[in-house]
A tleap script that builds the chain and sets N, CA, C and O, in Angstrom:
source leaprc.protein.ff14SB
mol = sequence {
  NMET LEU CYS CYS GLY VAL LEU GLY SER THR
  GLU VAL GLU ALA GLU ARG ARG PRO VAL GLY
  VAL GLY ARG SER ALA ALA GLU ALA ALA VAL
  ALA ALA LEU VAL ALA ALA GLU GLY GLN LEU
  VAL PRO ASP ALA GLU LEU THR GLU ASP ALA
  VAL GLY GLU SER PRO ARG PRO ARG GLY PRO
  VAL GLY VAL LEU GLN VAL HIE VAL SER ARG
  LEU ARG ALA THR LEU GLY GLN PRO ALA GLY
  PRO ASP ARG ARG ASP GLY ALA GLY TYR ARG
  LEU ARG LEU PRO SER ASP ALA VAL ASP ALA
  ASP ARG PHE ALA VAL ALA VAL GLU ARG GLY
  ARG ALA LEU LEU CYS ARG CARG
}
set mol.1.N position { -17.782 -14.349 -6.839 }
set mol.1.CA position { -16.468 -13.892 -7.089 }
set mol.1.C position { -16.455 -12.614 -7.831 }
set mol.1.O position { -17.273 -12.438 -8.734 }
set mol.2.N position { -15.581 -11.700 -7.515 }
set mol.2.CA position { -15.543 -10.453 -8.168 }
set mol.2.C position { -14.576 -10.442 -9.386 }
set mol.2.O position { -13.454 -10.906 -9.181 }
set mol.3.N position { -14.859 -9.984 -10.596 }
set mol.3.CA position { -14.119 -9.776 -11.630 }
set mol.3.C position { -14.150 -8.473 -12.170 }
set mol.3.O position { -15.203 -7.900 -12.453 }
set mol.4.N position { -12.816 -7.898 -12.349 }
set mol.4.CA position { -12.596 -6.632 -13.018 }
set mol.4.C position { -12.099 -6.609 -14.444 }
set mol.4.O position { -11.127 -7.324 -14.688 }
set mol.5.N position { -12.628 -5.886 -15.428 }
set mol.5.CA position { -12.124 -5.735 -16.674 }
set mol.5.C position { -11.666 -4.315 -16.688 }
set mol.5.O position { -12.420 -3.373 -16.441 }
set mol.6.N position { -10.302 -4.189 -17.010 }
set mol.6.CA position { -9.798 -2.816 -17.214 }
set mol.6.C position { -9.121 -2.672 -18.588 }
set mol.6.O position { -8.608 -1.600 -18.907 }
set mol.7.N position { -9.114 -3.786 -19.440 }
set mol.7.CA position { -8.524 -3.695 -20.824 }
set mol.7.C position { -9.660 -3.106 -21.646 }
set mol.7.O position { -10.598 -3.876 -21.847 }
set mol.8.N position { -9.748 -1.906 -22.147 }
set mol.8.CA position { -10.838 -1.230 -22.590 }
set mol.8.C position { -11.471 -0.567 -21.528 }
set mol.8.O position { -10.802 -0.170 -20.573 }
set mol.9.N position { -12.966 -0.366 -21.599 }
set mol.9.CA position { -13.753 0.169 -20.599 }
set mol.9.C position { -13.718 -0.638 -19.194 }
set mol.9.O position { -13.608 -1.864 -19.171 }
set mol.10.N position { -13.814 0.103 -18.100 }
set mol.10.CA position { -13.823 -0.568 -16.854 }
set mol.10.C position { -15.150 -1.256 -16.887 }
set mol.10.O position { -16.190 -0.790 -17.352 }
set mol.11.N position { -14.973 -2.442 -16.324 }
set mol.11.CA position { -16.338 -3.302 -16.109 }
set mol.11.C position { -15.892 -4.151 -14.888 }
set mol.11.O position { -14.748 -4.527 -14.634 }
set mol.12.N position { -17.096 -4.389 -14.145 }
set mol.12.CA position { -16.999 -5.139 -12.753 }
set mol.12.C position { -18.223 -6.161 -12.928 }
set mol.12.O position { -19.344 -5.858 -13.338 }
set mol.13.N position { -17.768 -7.481 -12.521 }
set mol.13.CA position { -18.684 -8.469 -12.383 }
set mol.13.C position { -18.599 -9.124 -10.987 }
set mol.13.O position { -17.524 -9.327 -10.421 }
set mol.14.N position { -19.811 -9.442 -10.468 }
set mol.14.CA position { -20.047 -10.010 -9.204 }
set mol.14.C position { -20.709 -11.399 -9.348 }
set mol.14.O position { -21.818 -11.402 -9.882 }
set mol.15.N position { -20.218 -12.515 -8.971 }
set mol.15.CA position { -20.984 -13.876 -9.360 }
set mol.15.C position { -21.352 -13.837 -10.740 }
set mol.15.O position { -22.514 -14.135 -11.016 }
set mol.16.N position { -20.509 -13.499 -11.716 }
set mol.16.CA position { -20.673 -13.602 -13.159 }
set mol.16.C position { -21.847 -12.730 -13.577 }
set mol.16.O position { -22.298 -12.922 -14.706 }
set mol.17.N position { -22.426 -11.749 -12.773 }
set mol.17.CA position { -23.325 -10.679 -13.246 }
set mol.17.C position { -22.771 -9.246 -13.078 }
set mol.17.O position { -22.218 -8.813 -12.067 }
set mol.18.N position { -23.025 -8.524 -14.323 }
set mol.18.CA position { -22.312 -7.161 -14.526 }
set mol.18.C position { -22.936 -6.337 -13.326 }
set mol.18.O position { -24.108 -6.369 -12.950 }
set mol.19.N position { -21.913 -5.608 -12.821 }
set mol.19.CA position { -22.317 -4.553 -11.747 }
set mol.19.C position { -21.912 -3.244 -12.234 }
set mol.19.O position { -20.793 -2.995 -12.682 }
set mol.20.N position { -22.873 -2.421 -12.127 }
set mol.20.CA position { -22.722 -0.935 -12.609 }
set mol.20.C position { -22.011 -0.137 -11.500 }
set mol.20.O position { -22.505 0.028 -10.384 }
set mol.21.N position { -20.712 0.386 -11.921 }
set mol.21.CA position { -19.919 0.934 -10.863 }
set mol.21.C position { -20.352 2.663 -11.017 }
set mol.21.O position { -19.878 3.546 -10.303 }
set mol.22.N position { -21.225 2.847 -11.974 }
set mol.22.CA position { -21.608 4.377 -11.857 }
set mol.22.C position { -20.964 5.162 -13.023 }
set mol.22.O position { -20.727 4.658 -14.120 }
set mol.23.N position { -20.732 6.295 -12.721 }
set mol.23.CA position { -20.243 7.318 -13.748 }
set mol.23.C position { -18.722 7.174 -14.030 }
set mol.23.O position { -18.067 6.347 -13.396 }
set mol.24.N position { -18.244 7.841 -14.822 }
set mol.24.CA position { -16.764 7.595 -15.323 }
set mol.24.C position { -15.840 7.888 -14.064 }
set mol.24.O position { -14.774 7.297 -13.893 }
set mol.25.N position { -16.320 8.814 -13.232 }
set mol.25.CA position { -15.504 9.033 -12.128 }
set mol.25.C position { -15.404 7.790 -11.308 }
set mol.25.O position { -14.291 7.490 -10.877 }
set mol.26.N position { -16.445 7.019 -11.035 }
set mol.26.CA position { -16.312 5.772 -10.289 }
set mol.26.C position { -15.471 4.823 -10.932 }
set mol.26.O position { -14.625 4.171 -10.320 }
set mol.27.N position { -15.716 4.717 -12.344 }
set mol.27.CA position { -14.897 3.754 -13.031 }
set mol.27.C position { -13.413 4.114 -12.985 }
set mol.27.O position { -12.540 3.246 -12.976 }
set mol.28.N position { -13.159 5.428 -12.955 }
set mol.28.CA position { -11.644 6.010 -12.822 }
set mol.28.C position { -11.080 5.443 -11.481 }
set mol.28.O position { -9.941 4.991 -11.362 }
set mol.29.N position { -12.030 5.520 -10.463 }
set mol.29.CA position { -11.461 5.005 -9.045 }
set mol.29.C position { -11.261 3.604 -9.027 }
set mol.29.O position { -10.243 3.165 -8.491 }
set mol.30.N position { -12.214 2.725 -9.614 }
set mol.30.CA position { -12.026 1.336 -9.689 }
set mol.30.C position { -10.831 1.092 -10.532 }
set mol.30.O position { -10.019 0.290 -10.071 }
set mol.31.N position { -10.595 1.581 -11.571 }
set mol.31.CA position { -9.476 1.303 -12.480 }
set mol.31.C position { -8.059 1.496 -11.616 }
set mol.31.O position { -7.099 0.734 -11.734 }
set mol.32.N position { -8.099 2.533 -10.820 }
set mol.32.CA position { -6.759 3.099 -10.124 }
set mol.32.C position { -6.698 2.039 -9.197 }
set mol.32.O position { -5.664 1.374 -9.135 }
set mol.33.N position { -7.711 1.771 -8.427 }
set mol.33.CA position { -7.557 0.666 -7.267 }
set mol.33.C position { -7.159 -0.702 -7.791 }
set mol.33.O position { -6.384 -1.412 -7.150 }
set mol.34.N position { -7.742 -1.119 -9.083 }
set mol.34.CA position { -7.439 -2.412 -9.579 }
set mol.34.C position { -5.833 -2.448 -10.112 }
set mol.34.O position { -5.078 -3.407 -9.954 }
set mol.35.N position { -5.506 -1.234 -10.748 }
set mol.35.CA position { -4.009 -1.212 -11.118 }
set mol.35.C position { -2.945 -1.190 -9.963 }
set mol.35.O position { -1.787 -1.597 -10.064 }
set mol.36.N position { -3.485 -0.690 -8.940 }
set mol.36.CA position { -2.641 -0.659 -7.587 }
set mol.36.C position { -2.369 -1.997 -7.093 }
set mol.36.O position { -1.565 -2.085 -6.165 }
set mol.37.N position { -2.986 -3.222 -7.627 }
set mol.37.CA position { -2.737 -4.414 -7.342 }
set mol.37.C position { -2.714 -4.623 -5.709 }
set mol.37.O position { -1.753 -5.175 -5.172 }
set mol.38.N position { -3.779 -4.168 -5.003 }
set mol.38.CA position { -3.971 -4.401 -3.717 }
set mol.38.C position { -3.108 -3.535 -2.728 }
set mol.38.O position { -3.104 -3.759 -1.518 }
set mol.39.N position { -2.411 -2.579 -3.291 }
set mol.39.CA position { -1.557 -1.577 -2.584 }
set mol.39.C position { -2.426 -0.425 -2.309 }
set mol.39.O position { -3.363 -0.152 -3.060 }
set mol.40.N position { -2.115 0.346 -1.128 }
set mol.40.CA position { -2.897 1.616 -0.909 }
set mol.40.C position { -2.754 2.621 -1.889 }
set mol.40.O position { -1.620 2.912 -2.268 }
set mol.41.N position { -3.715 3.175 -2.341 }
set mol.41.CA position { -3.754 4.297 -3.201 }
set mol.41.C position { -4.214 5.509 -2.331 }
set mol.41.O position { -5.331 5.550 -1.814 }
set mol.42.N position { -3.184 6.592 -2.192 }
set mol.42.CA position { -3.536 7.763 -1.581 }
set mol.42.C position { -4.745 8.539 -1.913 }
set mol.42.O position { -4.973 8.668 -3.116 }
set mol.43.N position { -5.607 9.112 -1.030 }
set mol.43.CA position { -6.777 9.787 -1.283 }
set mol.43.C position { -6.503 10.782 -2.483 }
set mol.43.O position { -7.257 10.932 -3.444 }
set mol.44.N position { -5.159 11.518 -2.250 }
set mol.44.CA position { -5.145 12.563 -3.387 }
set mol.44.C position { -5.017 11.974 -4.780 }
set mol.44.O position { -5.428 12.580 -5.769 }
set mol.45.N position { -4.419 10.738 -4.843 }
set mol.45.CA position { -4.330 10.300 -6.197 }
set mol.45.C position { -5.740 9.894 -6.730 }
set mol.45.O position { -6.136 10.101 -7.877 }
set mol.46.N position { -6.416 9.305 -5.760 }
set mol.46.CA position { -7.721 8.741 -6.193 }
set mol.46.C position { -8.684 10.121 -6.355 }
set mol.46.O position { -9.552 10.056 -7.225 }
set mol.47.N position { -8.605 11.071 -5.752 }
set mol.47.CA position { -9.507 12.267 -6.076 }
set mol.47.C position { -8.998 12.782 -7.308 }
set mol.47.O position { -9.845 13.089 -8.147 }
set mol.48.N position { -7.718 12.951 -7.610 }
set mol.48.CA position { -7.329 13.271 -8.941 }
set mol.48.C position { -7.886 12.581 -9.956 }
set mol.48.O position { -8.460 13.194 -10.856 }
set mol.49.N position { -7.796 11.190 -9.960 }
set mol.49.CA position { -8.257 10.280 -10.909 }
set mol.49.C position { -9.737 10.215 -11.024 }
set mol.49.O position { -10.245 10.171 -12.144 }
set mol.50.N position { -10.444 10.205 -9.983 }
set mol.50.CA position { -11.950 10.006 -9.878 }
set mol.50.C position { -12.739 11.247 -9.917 }
set mol.50.O position { -13.847 11.306 -10.450 }
set mol.51.N position { -12.128 12.276 -9.322 }
set mol.51.CA position { -12.823 13.656 -9.377 }
set mol.51.C position { -12.415 14.840 -10.300 }
set mol.51.O position { -13.168 15.745 -10.660 }
set mol.52.N position { -11.219 14.705 -10.598 }
set mol.52.CA position { -10.605 15.668 -11.401 }
set mol.52.C position { -10.401 17.091 -11.015 }
set mol.52.O position { -10.340 17.329 -9.809 }
set mol.53.N position { -10.312 17.864 -11.682 }
set mol.53.CA position { -9.796 19.204 -11.235 }
set mol.53.C position { -11.139 20.066 -10.949 }
set mol.53.O position { -11.009 21.094 -10.284 }
set mol.54.N position { -12.294 19.732 -11.371 }
set mol.54.CA position { -13.443 20.574 -11.373 }
set mol.54.C position { -13.940 20.801 -9.827 }
set mol.54.O position { -13.984 19.833 -9.068 }
set mol.55.N position { -14.277 21.989 -9.428 }
set mol.55.CA position { -14.656 22.229 -8.093 }
set mol.55.C position { -16.054 21.590 -7.823 }
set mol.55.O position { -16.937 21.732 -8.668 }
set mol.56.N position { -16.263 20.955 -6.780 }
set mol.56.CA position { -17.461 20.339 -6.350 }
set mol.56.C position { -17.977 20.908 -4.985 }
set mol.56.O position { -17.195 21.255 -4.099 }
set mol.57.N position { -19.299 20.983 -4.869 }
set mol.57.CA position { -19.804 21.453 -3.568 }
set mol.57.C position { -19.260 20.731 -2.224 }
set mol.57.O position { -19.103 21.347 -1.169 }
set mol.58.N position { -19.014 19.461 -2.375 }
set mol.58.CA position { -18.522 18.738 -1.349 }
set mol.58.C position { -16.951 18.886 -1.114 }
set mol.58.O position { -16.464 18.773 0.011 }
set mol.59.N position { -16.310 19.108 -2.077 }
set mol.59.CA position { -14.906 19.151 -2.112 }
set mol.59.C position { -14.414 17.785 -2.647 }
set mol.59.O position { -15.146 16.797 -2.598 }
set mol.60.N position { -13.196 17.743 -3.145 }
set mol.60.CA position { -12.799 16.421 -3.868 }
set mol.60.C position { -12.808 15.261 -2.887 }
set mol.60.O position { -13.151 14.173 -3.350 }
set mol.61.N position { -12.495 15.325 -1.655 }
set mol.61.CA position { -12.449 14.153 -0.725 }
set mol.61.C position { -13.740 13.851 -0.402 }
set mol.61.O position { -13.981 12.654 -0.248 }
set mol.62.N position { -14.800 14.778 -0.234 }
set mol.62.CA position { -16.083 14.321 -0.087 }
set mol.62.C position { -16.908 13.645 -1.312 }
set mol.62.O position { -17.834 12.845 -1.180 }
set mol.63.N position { -16.453 14.063 -2.349 }
set mol.63.CA position { -16.943 13.274 -3.639 }
set mol.63.C position { -16.300 11.797 -3.667 }
set mol.63.O position { -16.966 10.818 -4.002 }
set mol.64.N position { -15.003 11.727 -3.301 }
set mol.64.CA position { -14.328 10.468 -3.470 }
set mol.64.C position { -15.054 9.462 -2.363 }
set mol.64.O position { -15.347 8.301 -2.649 }
set mol.65.N position { -15.303 10.048 -1.082 }
set mol.65.CA position { -15.897 9.159 -0.084 }
set mol.65.C position { -17.295 8.792 -0.655 }
set mol.65.O position { -17.671 7.636 -0.461 }
set mol.66.N position { -18.082 9.611 -1.312 }
set mol.66.CA position { -19.405 9.232 -1.799 }
set mol.66.C position { -19.209 8.034 -2.964 }
set mol.66.O position { -20.020 7.113 -3.060 }
set mol.67.N position { -18.047 8.159 -3.824 }
set mol.67.CA position { -17.926 7.095 -4.850 }
set mol.67.C position { -17.421 5.793 -4.172 }
set mol.67.O position { -17.784 4.690 -4.581 }
set mol.68.N position { -16.542 5.955 -3.085 }
set mol.68.CA position { -16.253 4.732 -2.406 }
set mol.68.C position { -17.255 4.098 -1.622 }
set mol.68.O position { -17.226 2.883 -1.428 }
set mol.69.N position { -18.259 4.940 -1.096 }
set mol.69.CA position { -19.392 4.246 -0.349 }
set mol.69.C position { -20.267 3.676 -1.260 }
set mol.69.O position { -20.846 2.640 -0.932 }
set mol.70.N position { -20.469 4.190 -2.384 }
set mol.70.CA position { -21.277 3.464 -3.559 }
set mol.70.C position { -20.727 2.255 -3.969 }
set mol.70.O position { -21.422 1.254 -4.140 }
set mol.71.N position { -19.356 2.287 -4.162 }
set mol.71.CA position { -18.529 0.995 -4.600 }
set mol.71.C position { -18.779 -0.083 -3.536 }
set mol.71.O position { -19.159 -1.211 -3.848 }
set mol.72.N position { -18.562 0.287 -2.307 }
set mol.72.CA position { -18.783 -0.683 -1.299 }
set mol.72.C position { -20.132 -1.325 -1.253 }
set mol.72.O position { -20.284 -2.542 -1.139 }
set mol.73.N position { -21.109 -0.456 -1.345 }
set mol.73.CA position { -22.580 -0.899 -1.399 }
set mol.73.C position { -22.747 -1.943 -2.610 }
set mol.73.O position { -23.330 -3.012 -2.432 }
set mol.74.N position { -22.234 -1.595 -3.785 }
set mol.74.CA position { -22.253 -2.365 -5.037 }
set mol.74.C position { -21.602 -3.508 -4.969 }
set mol.74.O position { -22.148 -4.581 -5.226 }
set mol.75.N position { -20.266 -3.384 -4.585 }
set mol.75.CA position { -19.389 -4.638 -4.435 }
set mol.75.C position { -19.636 -5.339 -3.365 }
set mol.75.O position { -19.460 -6.552 -3.473 }
set mol.76.N position { -20.005 -4.915 -2.327 }
set mol.76.CA position { -20.148 -5.444 -0.843 }
set mol.76.C position { -18.785 -5.837 -0.280 }
set mol.76.O position { -17.818 -6.014 -1.021 }
set mol.77.N position { -18.733 -5.958 0.928 }
set mol.77.CA position { -17.600 -6.342 1.931 }
set mol.77.C position { -17.439 -7.746 1.797 }
set mol.77.O position { -18.467 -8.406 1.647 }
set mol.78.N position { -16.331 -8.334 1.823 }
set mol.78.CA position { -14.985 -7.701 1.886 }
set mol.78.C position { -14.475 -7.200 0.529 }
set mol.78.O position { -13.360 -6.684 0.456 }
set mol.79.N position { -15.334 -7.351 -0.644 }
set mol.79.CA position { -14.856 -7.123 -1.993 }
set mol.79.C position { -14.690 -5.732 -2.152 }
set mol.79.O position { -13.781 -5.430 -2.926 }
set mol.80.N position { -15.355 -4.737 -1.602 }
set mol.80.CA position { -15.377 -3.371 -1.735 }
set mol.80.C position { -14.104 -2.649 -1.183 }
set mol.80.O position { -13.448 -3.132 -0.259 }
set mol.81.N position { -13.811 -1.557 -1.750 }
set mol.81.CA position { -12.483 -0.728 -1.250 }
set mol.81.C position { -12.515 -0.655 0.340 }
set mol.81.O position { -13.578 -0.461 0.929 }
set mol.82.N position { -11.505 -0.791 0.901 }
set mol.82.CA position { -11.351 -0.552 2.334 }
set mol.82.C position { -10.253 0.410 2.428 }
set mol.82.O position { -9.384 0.605 1.577 }
set mol.83.N position { -10.408 1.061 3.699 }
set mol.83.CA position { -9.549 2.286 4.098 }
set mol.83.C position { -8.615 1.845 5.141 }
set mol.83.O position { -8.893 0.993 5.985 }
set mol.84.N position { -7.478 2.473 5.042 }
set mol.84.CA position { -6.251 2.036 5.932 }
set mol.84.C position { -5.775 3.466 6.369 }
set mol.84.O position { -5.534 4.366 5.565 }
set mol.85.N position { -5.668 3.577 7.738 }
set mol.85.CA position { -4.894 4.649 8.483 }
set mol.85.C position { -5.233 5.977 7.829 }
set mol.85.O position { -4.424 6.904 7.840 }
set mol.86.N position { -6.568 6.080 7.195 }
set mol.86.CA position { -6.853 7.487 6.927 }
set mol.86.C position { -6.178 8.084 5.672 }
set mol.86.O position { -6.408 9.232 5.290 }
set mol.87.N position { -5.268 7.170 5.012 }
set mol.87.CA position { -4.402 7.714 4.052 }
set mol.87.C position { -4.949 7.430 2.648 }
set mol.87.O position { -4.581 8.128 1.703 }
set mol.88.N position { -5.726 6.531 2.506 }
set mol.88.CA position { -6.207 6.028 1.212 }
set mol.88.C position { -6.941 4.690 1.322 }
set mol.88.O position { -7.315 4.143 2.360 }
set mol.89.N position { -7.083 4.247 0.015 }
set mol.89.CA position { -7.969 2.931 -0.233 }
set mol.89.C position { -7.194 1.914 -0.878 }
set mol.89.O position { -6.190 2.180 -1.539 }
set mol.90.N position { -7.690 0.613 -0.682 }
set mol.90.CA position { -7.051 -0.445 -1.472 }
set mol.90.C position { -8.156 -1.514 -1.841 }
set mol.90.O position { -9.052 -1.789 -1.043 }
set mol.91.N position { -8.071 -2.010 -2.886 }
set mol.91.CA position { -9.142 -3.089 -3.297 }
set mol.91.C position { -8.242 -4.407 -3.389 }
set mol.91.O position { -7.348 -4.475 -4.233 }
set mol.92.N position { -8.467 -5.317 -2.615 }
set mol.92.CA position { -7.906 -6.630 -2.775 }
set mol.92.C position { -8.758 -7.531 -3.317 }
set mol.92.O position { -9.864 -7.772 -2.832 }
set mol.93.N position { -8.226 -8.158 -4.498 }
set mol.93.CA position { -8.709 -8.955 -5.343 }
set mol.93.C position { -7.781 -10.296 -5.568 }
set mol.93.O position { -6.557 -10.221 -5.467 }
set mol.94.N position { -8.433 -11.488 -5.871 }
set mol.94.CA position { -7.798 -12.679 -6.286 }
set mol.94.C position { -6.929 -12.453 -7.518 }
set mol.94.O position { -7.290 -11.678 -8.404 }
set mol.95.N position { -5.785 -13.129 -7.573 }
set mol.95.CA position { -5.084 -12.971 -8.759 }
set mol.95.C position { -5.562 -13.149 -10.195 }
set mol.95.O position { -5.055 -12.646 -11.198 }
set mol.96.N position { -6.781 -14.068 -10.114 }
set mol.96.CA position { -7.358 -14.298 -11.507 }
set mol.96.C position { -8.587 -13.321 -11.632 }
set mol.96.O position { -9.342 -13.548 -12.577 }
set mol.97.N position { -8.870 -12.321 -10.846 }
set mol.97.CA position { -10.062 -11.604 -10.999 }
set mol.97.C position { -9.916 -10.348 -11.980 }
set mol.97.O position { -10.904 -9.680 -12.286 }
set mol.98.N position { -8.743 -10.086 -12.415 }
set mol.98.CA position { -8.575 -9.018 -13.360 }
set mol.98.C position { -8.245 -9.508 -14.684 }
set mol.98.O position { -7.452 -10.427 -14.886 }
set mol.99.N position { -8.867 -8.878 -15.569 }
set mol.99.CA position { -8.699 -9.484 -17.110 }
set mol.99.C position { -7.041 -9.071 -17.400 }
set mol.99.O position { -6.369 -9.914 -17.995 }
set mol.100.N position { -6.480 -7.971 -17.044 }
set mol.100.CA position { -5.297 -7.771 -17.397 }
set mol.100.C position { -4.012 -8.721 -16.834 }
set mol.100.O position { -2.923 -8.911 -17.375 }
set mol.101.N position { -4.483 -9.199 -15.667 }
set mol.101.CA position { -3.628 -10.155 -15.034 }
set mol.101.C position { -3.702 -11.490 -15.800 }
set mol.101.O position { -2.661 -12.106 -16.028 }
set mol.102.N position { -4.824 -11.930 -16.178 }
set mol.102.CA position { -5.114 -13.163 -16.981 }
set mol.102.C position { -4.533 -12.949 -18.348 }
set mol.102.O position { -3.922 -13.899 -18.838 }
set mol.103.N position { -4.632 -11.902 -18.992 }
set mol.103.CA position { -3.939 -11.759 -20.204 }
set mol.103.C position { -2.448 -11.884 -20.015 }
set mol.103.O position { -1.853 -12.621 -20.801 }
set mol.104.N position { -1.735 -11.230 -19.029 }
set mol.104.CA position { -0.420 -11.422 -18.807 }
set mol.104.C position { -0.068 -12.865 -18.670 }
set mol.104.O position { 0.875 -13.272 -19.348 }
set mol.105.N position { -0.722 -13.725 -17.853 }
set mol.105.CA position { -0.371 -15.163 -17.702 }
set mol.105.C position { -0.539 -15.759 -18.923 }
set mol.105.O position { 0.318 -16.593 -19.215 }
set mol.106.N position { -1.503 -15.534 -19.796 }
set mol.106.CA position { -1.804 -16.188 -21.081 }
set mol.106.C position { -0.543 -15.795 -21.957 }
set mol.106.O position { -0.054 -16.670 -22.672 }
set mol.107.N position { -0.022 -14.596 -21.941 }
set mol.107.CA position { 1.110 -14.118 -22.763 }
set mol.107.C position { 2.472 -15.067 -22.384 }
set mol.107.O position { 3.214 -15.552 -23.238 }
set mol.108.N position { 2.621 -15.209 -21.042 }
set mol.108.CA position { 3.707 -15.880 -20.518 }
set mol.108.C position { 3.636 -17.522 -20.910 }
set mol.108.O position { 4.638 -18.183 -21.187 }
set mol.109.N position { 2.459 -17.975 -20.885 }
set mol.109.CA position { 2.181 -19.462 -21.376 }
set mol.109.C position { 2.637 -19.436 -22.629 }
set mol.109.O position { 3.485 -20.236 -23.024 }
set mol.110.N position { 2.077 -18.448 -23.424 }
set mol.110.CA position { 2.252 -18.481 -24.925 }
set mol.110.C position { 3.828 -18.625 -25.289 }
set mol.110.O position { 4.314 -19.542 -25.951 }
set mol.111.N position { 4.497 -17.569 -24.739 }
set mol.111.CA position { 5.905 -17.531 -24.890 }
set mol.111.C position { 6.687 -18.777 -24.498 }
set mol.111.O position { 7.596 -19.190 -25.218 }
set mol.112.N position { 6.310 -19.433 -23.259 }
set mol.112.CA position { 6.822 -20.639 -22.968 }
set mol.112.C position { 6.640 -21.715 -23.958 }
set mol.112.O position { 7.542 -22.532 -24.145 }
set mol.113.N position { 5.478 -21.766 -24.632 }
set mol.113.CA position { 5.124 -22.863 -25.635 }
set mol.113.C position { 5.866 -22.740 -26.860 }
set mol.113.O position { 6.238 -23.680 -27.562 }
set mol.114.N position { 6.092 -21.268 -27.109 }
set mol.114.CA position { 6.994 -20.919 -28.382 }
set mol.114.C position { 8.382 -21.335 -28.145 }
set mol.114.O position { 9.041 -21.921 -29.004 }
set mol.115.N position { 8.846 -21.019 -26.929 }
set mol.115.CA position { 10.330 -21.317 -26.675 }
set mol.115.C position { 10.563 -22.866 -26.725 }
set mol.115.O position { 11.699 -23.300 -26.917 }
set mol.116.N position { 9.546 -23.658 -26.561 }
set mol.116.CA position { 9.690 -25.144 -26.497 }
set mol.116.C position { 9.940 -25.693 -27.909 }
set mol.116.O position { 10.501 -26.779 -28.051 }
set mol.117.N position { 9.546 -24.987 -28.914 }
set mol.117.CA position { 9.484 -25.337 -30.465 }
set mol.117.C position { 10.964 -25.334 -30.810 }
set mol.117.O position { 11.330 -25.572 -31.961 }
savepdb mol mol.pdb
quit
């Protein structure tokens, strides 16, 4: 099972073992994909998040493709990002795979318990 931590620094675990996603640029791409909750993230948004403004020899889309390729190799399919219609990437995760989602569920449970008092 793939788990992502985005509260604090970006961390990824596969089968309960830490997975290095690479440099901060790759971490930014993972964070953007996780935050999108399975929705398509356009290439332009990911290149801005993951690559930034600095010029690169391959260009921003080439650098993004390298990061996504590494993420796929690290996370494996079907867990890795997948491409749709050449417009962007999405990362589909189970609802309990992201720490922020688990935190939100715990907050709601806590509120419900407090309201019963």
